[in-house]
N, C-alpha and C positions, 0 to 999 in steps of 0.2 A: 504493500500500500504505501509504504513511503517511495518509494522508487515510482509509485505511478503520480505522485505529487510532486516529485521534483521534477518528473519529466515536465508536465504542466506549467509549472513553471519556470522553467528553462525556457521554451516554447515562446513562453509570454513575453518573457525578458528579451527573449530576441527577436520575436514578432516586435515588440514597441519601442527595440531599439534602431531596428530596422527602418521606422515609420518617421524616422526625423526629418530636419531641414537636412534636405541635400544640394538648397541655392537656388536659386533664383528659375523661377516658370518652371515648377517638377510638376505640380498638379494638373491631372487631368485637365481642367477648363485652362491651365496655363502651358497647356501641350501646342496651340490651335498655331498653324503658319499663317494662315489671315481670317482674317475675321469679316463677312459683309453684314453691313450693317444695312437693314431692310426696313423701312416705315412700314405703318400699320397696311398700309395701301397695297404693299408688296413691290413697291419702287425701291430698286437699289439706289440708297442713299451716300454711302463710302463705301472704300475698303482697306481697311488696316491690314499692311504686308509687313512692315519694315521691322526688325529688335527693337528699334526705336517705340514705333507707335504701338505694337503689342507688350514690351514692359510697362511702357505709360496706363495700358487699358488693365493688364493684370494685377497691377499697383493701387489705380483706382479703384478694381470691386470691393475692395478691405472685405471680404471672404470672410476673415476670422469673425467678423459682428455680425455675418447673417443671422437671422432668428428663422428657424423655422416656423410657419404661420399658414392657416387655412385660407385660402387668395377669395378676398368678399366678392359676393355674386354681381354685385354691379362696378366690379374693378375693369376700364377699360383698357384696352391695347394701344401703346405709346409708337411700338415696334419692337424688332428682336435684333440677335446682333447671335449671325448664323457661325460657328466656329470648323475651319477646316484643318485638315494635317494631308501629309501629303501620304500614299497609302504605303507600306509595306516595298520593297524590292522583295521581289518571288522570285527560286530560282530560275532563270532562265530568261527572265524580262530584263529589260534594258531601262537606266534610269530613267531615261527621256521619254520612255510610256509610261511612266506612274502617273497619276490623277491625282485631284486633290476631292480627299472624300470626308462630309460632313461628322464634326463627332460630338456637335450638338448643336442644343438652341437657347439662347438667355433671351426670356422677354422680359421686356419690360412693361407695366403697365402704370395705372395712376400712383402718385408718390403714397408710400415708400415701397413698392409692390417688386417682386419681382419671380418670373419662376425660372428654373433651369429643366431643360430635357437633355438627357445625357444617358445611352446606354436602356434605350423603352423606358426610363424612368420619370418621373414629370416632380420635382421637387419645387412647393410654393415658399418663399423665403420675405421675409422685409429686408432690405436694407439699410445704409445706414444715409442720415442726408445726404453728405457729402458723395458717396457711392449713387446715391439713386440721382443728383445734379450734376454728375459727371456726365451719366450713361443718357439722361434725358438730353443735355448738350449737342448730342449727335442727330433731335428728332425737333429743332428749332427751325 
């Protein structure tokens, strides 16, 4: 029994240590290589692709301050951010044949709400005022 408890603790410790901060842009959201800003009407507003733009976007999200909430029924969509990454190079595939694949979508609603759709799951969150204002500035 002691061996089992030790093994579980060792695995948990290893897992927790492996989940530490590995540097800038290391989460799924931050792996995006291109972000397409799309208005609520479906019009492409802007494309963010440079490292500087992507880092600024990632920093402005302030994801550590997000709180899971239920999206109000009367919330109106302001627009969305579609996150893209180059597909993984497969055996026999040429690098120039790689396509951009969608990682997920961050939908912005009336202040201060957003929803994140990633891996076929959707999470509704309440953003910090600064993060919401930064994201909303793309739709003004």
